[in-house]
N, C-alpha and C positions, 0 to 999 in steps of 0.2 A: 543606493540612489544613483541615478545617472546625472552627472554634472555636465552642464552645457556652458560653453563660452558665450557670453553675451556681448555683443558689440557695443561700442560707445554711442552708436547712433540709435540705440533702441528707443522706440517711441514711448511717450509718457503713458499712453494707454497700456502698453505691454509692461512697463515698470510697475504701474499700479496693480495690474493683475498679479505680477510676481510677488509684490508685497502682500497682497490679499491672500495668496496661497500660503506664504510663510506664516502669516497671522493665523490662518485656518489650522495649519498643522500644530502650532503652539497652543491654540485654544481648544483643541479637541477634548482634553479631559474636562475642561469647564463646560463646554457645550454638551458633552455626553451626560454629565451629571445633572444638567438642567433640563434635558429633554424628558418627555413623558413616556416612560417605558410601559411595555406590557407587564402584567402583574408578576410573572415569574421570571422575567428577564434580568440578568445581572447587568451592571452599568456598561460593561464592554460589549454588549450586544445591541445597545441602543443606537438608533439612527442619528445622523448628524443633519444640520440644516442644509437645504438644497444648494445654498450658495457655495458650499465647500467643493462638491464635485465640479460645479461650473468654473470655479476659480482655478482648480487644478488643471482641468482640460483647456482652459483659456490661457494657461501659462506654459504647460508642458506640451510641446508639439507631438503629433502622432509619430511613432517610430517608423523609420523607412524600411520596413520589411518588404522583400521584393515581390513584384508581380511575376507570376510564373506562367510559362507557356503551357505546362501540364502539371496538374495537381498530383504529387507523388501518391502512390498507393496507400501509404500509411496515414495520409491526411485527408483522403477522400471522405466527404461528409454529405451524403444525400440530404437534400432539403435545406442546406445552408448556402448562403451566398458564396460566390467565388472568393471574395475578399476575406471572408471569415475562414475559408479553407486555407487560404494563403497565410493567415495569422496562425492557424492551427499548426501548419508546417513549421512556421518560424519558432513556435514555442516548444516543439518536440526536441528531444535530445540530439546532440551531434552524434553521428554514427561512431561506433567504437573503433572502427578499422578492421574488425574481424567479421568477415562475411557470414560466419555461422550465426552471429547475433544480429547482424545488420540487414541481411538480404531478405526481402519479402518475396516468396515464390509467387509468380503471376497467376498460378492456378489454384490459389487457396480456396476459392469458392467451390471448387470441385472436390476438395478433400474433406473427409469425415473428421470430426473432432477426435483427437487422439491418434490420427494416422501419422506414421513416421514420415518425416521429410528428409532427415539426415542423421547420421551418428558419427562420432569420432572418439578415438582413444585419448584420454587425458590422464592416464595412470601416472605419467610424469608431467607436471609437478604435483598433482593432487595427492598422490600417495605419500609424499613428504609432508604436505601441509596438514592433512587430517590427523597426523601423529598417532595413527592406529594402523596396525598391519592390514593391508587390503590386497586382494588378488587382482583387482582391476578397478578402474574408474572410467566411465563412459559417459559422454555427453550426448543427449538426444534432443532433436529438434522436431516439433510436431505441430500439426494443425490444431487450432482451437477457435474459440469465439470471443470477441471482445465484450465490453460491458453492455452493448446494445444488440449483441447477437450477430455482428458482422464478422466475416472471416479474418482471422489473425493467426499468429503462431506463438509458440512458447518454447522454452528451453529448460532443461534440467540436467543435473549430474547424478548418475547412478554409481554408488560405491558398494562394492561387493567385498566382504571381509575374507581374510584368510581363515579366521576362526570357524571351525565347523559348527553347524547347527545340529544339536543332539536332542532337541525337543520333538514333540509330536507334530506331524504334518510338515508342509513345506516351510522353508526358511521365512520368518516374518519380515515385514517391511516397515521401517520408520520413515515417514515423510517429515523432514525437518524444515519448517518454514522459518527462515531467518528474518530478523527485522531489518530489511534493506533500507527503508526510510530515506531514500535518496532520489535524485532526479536525473543523474548522469548515467549514460549507458555503460560506463566502465565500473560502476559502483556495485555490481552484482556479485553474488558468490560464484556464479558460473564463470565470470571473467577472471576472478582470482584463481579458481581451481584449474583453469585452462592456461593461464599465463604467469601465475606466481604472484607473490606479494608485491604490492605497490602502494602508491599514495591513496588510491581509491579503495583499498581493502579496509573493511570494517572490523572493529574489535569483536563485534557480536557474530562474525562469521565462525568464530571458534569458541565462544563462551556464551552460555553454558555449554558443556561438552556433550551435548545430546548425540551428535554423530559418533563421537569416539566411544561413548558408553554403549551405544547400540551395536557398533561394529565389534566391540569386545565381547558382547553377548552372542555374537553370531548372526545378528540381524543385517539384512541389506538396508541401505539408506538411500533415499532420494531427496536431493536438495533442489527444489524448483526455483527458477528465477521468476517469482510469482508476480512481479510488477509488469511483466510483459515487455514487448519491444518498444512501447511508447514510454516506458518507465512511469506507469500510472500509480504513483505512490498513494496508498490509502484507498484505492478503489476495490471494494471487496468482491464484486461480481467477476471482474477480470481475473483477480487473483484466484478465486474459487474455481473458475473454469480451468485455469492453467494447472492448478494442483490436481484436479480430477483427470484432466487429459494427460498429465505426466504419468499417471498410473495406467491409463489405457495404452500410452505409447511404450511404457516399460514392458507391459504384457505382450505387446506386438513384437518388441525387440527380442524378448526371451520368454516365451509362454511358460516354460517349465519352471523358471525361477520366479517369475512375477505374475503369472496368470491365475494362481490359486491361493496365494499366501494371505494370511491375516495382515491387516494394515492398521498402523497407528499413526496419528498426525499430531504434531506438537508445534506450538508457536507462542511467542511472547511479544507484546506490544505490536509493532508493525507486522510481525509474523502471526500474531493472533488475528489480525484483520483477515489474512489469507485463510487461516484455519476456520474462522467463523464463516467466511464466505463458502468454503468447500463443504462444511458440514450442513449448512442450510440449503445448499444447491444440490447436494448429492442425490437425493431422491428423485428430483425432477430432471436434472441434467445428465446424471450418470447412473441410472438404475442398474447398469451392468456391473458397476464397481462398488456401489454403496453397500451391498450385503457383506462385503469382505472388510469394511472399515469397522474395527472393533472398539475404537475409542479415540478421543481427541482431547488434548489439554490446551486451554486458552488462558494465558496469564496477562494481566495488565491490559485487558482487551478494550480497544476503542470501539465500543458497540453502539454509541449514540452520538452522531455528529452534531446534532443540535446542542447537546450537553457540552461537547468539546469546544464549541464556539465560546461559551461562557467561561470555560476553564483555561483556554489557551490563547485567545486573542488579546493582543496589546499587553502582554507580559513576557517573561523570559522564555516562554514556549512559543512565542509568535513566529519565530523563524521556521520551526517545524510545521506550525499551523499554515503558514503561507505556502510552504513547499507541498503540503498535503492538498491544499486547495488547487494549486497549479497541477499537481499530479492527477487529481480527479478530473480537472478540466481537459486534460489530454484525451481522456476517454469519453467525456461528456462535455463537448465543446459549447453547449449552450451557456456554460459558465463564462466563456470568453466574451459573449455578448455584453456582459456586465463589467468587463475590465476597462478602466479608464486608460488614458494615455500613459500615465506613470506605471500602471500595472503591466501594460503591453511592453513598455521598455524593459522592465525587470524580467518578465517572463521570456522574452526573446533575446536577452543578453547572455553572456557566458554563465550567469547564475543558473541557467537552465540545465547545467551539467554538474551542479554541486552534489557532493556526497553528504552523508549524514552529519559529520562534524561541522562543516561550514554552515549548513542549514540550521543546526542547533545554535551556533554562535550568533547567528543573525537575530536571535531573540533579544540580544542586547539593544537592538534599535527600539524595541517596544512599539513598533509601527502598527497602528490599528488597521485592520482590513478595510474599515469604512473608507480610508483614504485611498484605496486602490479600486474603488467601485464607482461607476457612473450612476448608481442608484444610491441615494442618501440613506436608505434603510435596507441594505442588502440582505441582512439575515432574516428578514421577514418577507422577502420577495417571493414570487411564485417559483422562480428557479431554485432558490434555497430550499423552499418547502419540499419541492420534488426531490432534491438531492438528499435531504434528511430521510425521506420515505424510502427511496430506492436503495440507499446504503444501509438502512437499518434492517430491512427485510423481516419485519416483525411478524409477518404472517407465515413465515417458513419454519416448519418443524424440522429439527435435526433428527435424522434416523440413526445418527451416530451417538453413542453414549458420550457425555461431555463431563469434563472436570474443569470447572471455571475457578480461577483464583485471582485475587486482587489485593493490593495493599490498602489497609484501612485508612492510611494517612496520605493517600494520593491527592495531589492538588491539580495535576494536569489531566490525568485520566481517572476521574473520580470513581470510587468503589460503587457509587450509586448506579453507574452504568452497568457494571458487571452483575450487581444484584438484580437489576431490572432484566438483564438478559437471562439470568437463571430463572426468575419468576415467569418470564415470557415462555421459556422452553418447558417449564413445568406445566403451565397452563395449556400448552399445545400437546402435552402427553409425552414429551421426550424423557429419556433416562438421563438425569443430570445430578451433579454434585457441585456444591459451592463451598469454597474455603476463603476466609479472609485472614490475611497475615499482618503482623505488627511491622509495617514497613510503608515506604512510599515507592515510587516507580523504580528507581535505580536499585534500591535494596530489595524490592519485592521479588525480583527475579532470582535472587540468591536465597531469600527466606522461604519462598513458596515452591521453589524448584524441586527439592528432594521428594516431598510428598507427591507432587504432580508426576514426576517421572517414574516413581515407584508405582503409582496407580496405573500409568500407561503400560509399564512393563508387565503388570499382572494381566492386562487385557491381551497383550501380544503372546503371553504364555497360555492363553486359552481360558482364563478365569473370567466369568461374566461380570459385568458391572452391576452394582446395586445403586438404585436411585435414592437420593435424600429428599426428593420432592415430597411435599405433603399432599397426599391424594384425597 
């Protein structure tokens, strides 16, 4: 929360509004429990009385984000007001200081998705960090498209093992979608592999050891920075495009090594969002790449954002829930039209650069998202309904065989979402397998991982997947 100094000459009207806002914050649990919900909505999805948004905006002034002479390329939003585009720029992450990750090429609109923009050698320090013998590590920068189809760029790191590939055909490729789950530009696996360990390095950059196991088997590994240059945490279309275009760019970089190989994709939690997006978009967005993708594993997958509102808002997961909302808003700025002054202060403050740990710890505030919206019923608004629809992509069939797994005792990312994803893909005719493990989210990655990675390894060795869908 942003703390303001209030002068001794504050008016009685302003004081009254301030008291009203504090009362509103303290009264939310009572107000929520007393409102009339939709039949299936849990209490933390229920709207609040309209007096609360008015009290908050009447007390908290609008943040002084700057008026700009020119809207930067990353914030240009056709059809939106100039002031909203200025707000969008204010909530985007502070540049990392590395032009490879920060610079937007001015001619992106003329570049094909997957077209190489730049490459660089990062064998040092990446070779030390991956703790498996590699012959080289290369970062690639390439053209892609954002969530609404506008020109953008992506980055990824290619790891080539020293271990020889002795199987049939070209050396397979594992795409390892790590759970970045952050808002800051320095919080990506690419930044760590290029510059070494730092405060922004995530534990899940190295665990579970998917990259190490793949390299030891002689597979090449691609690690995409799948949240993109805007750090759009939890946006599946952006992530899916970047994953698919990283494969196109790798093939352009070295057609012999990456142009004909079998491809497997893996991801857990935030990484599963990217994997889910890539598999659902592959047929339509990258039909040149899709036939080579032989399997994908998705664990602890946040597949239904409507469901996640009920499981993550106003509890210990609320920090990550807010971060994900701000992350999606960076790609879909219509969400910003619903942000009240308090939300605008938070989204444009240094908190816009947090990595996963501070975001997770913010859950201790238990702050309901309703207090950050100018709509008293934000979760049933037209904007929210559209976000639920476009992020779920329930009409998209995966042409990639899927292995979906989830902890039975998940309370933040419920198993019901993964079960529904499996049923959805079976109904659409996909090849899919579902496994539920005796675990919750943090232990589910350990309990479910061995079977999942064994399944994917079989696909990379050329063994076809069998579906467990009931036909």
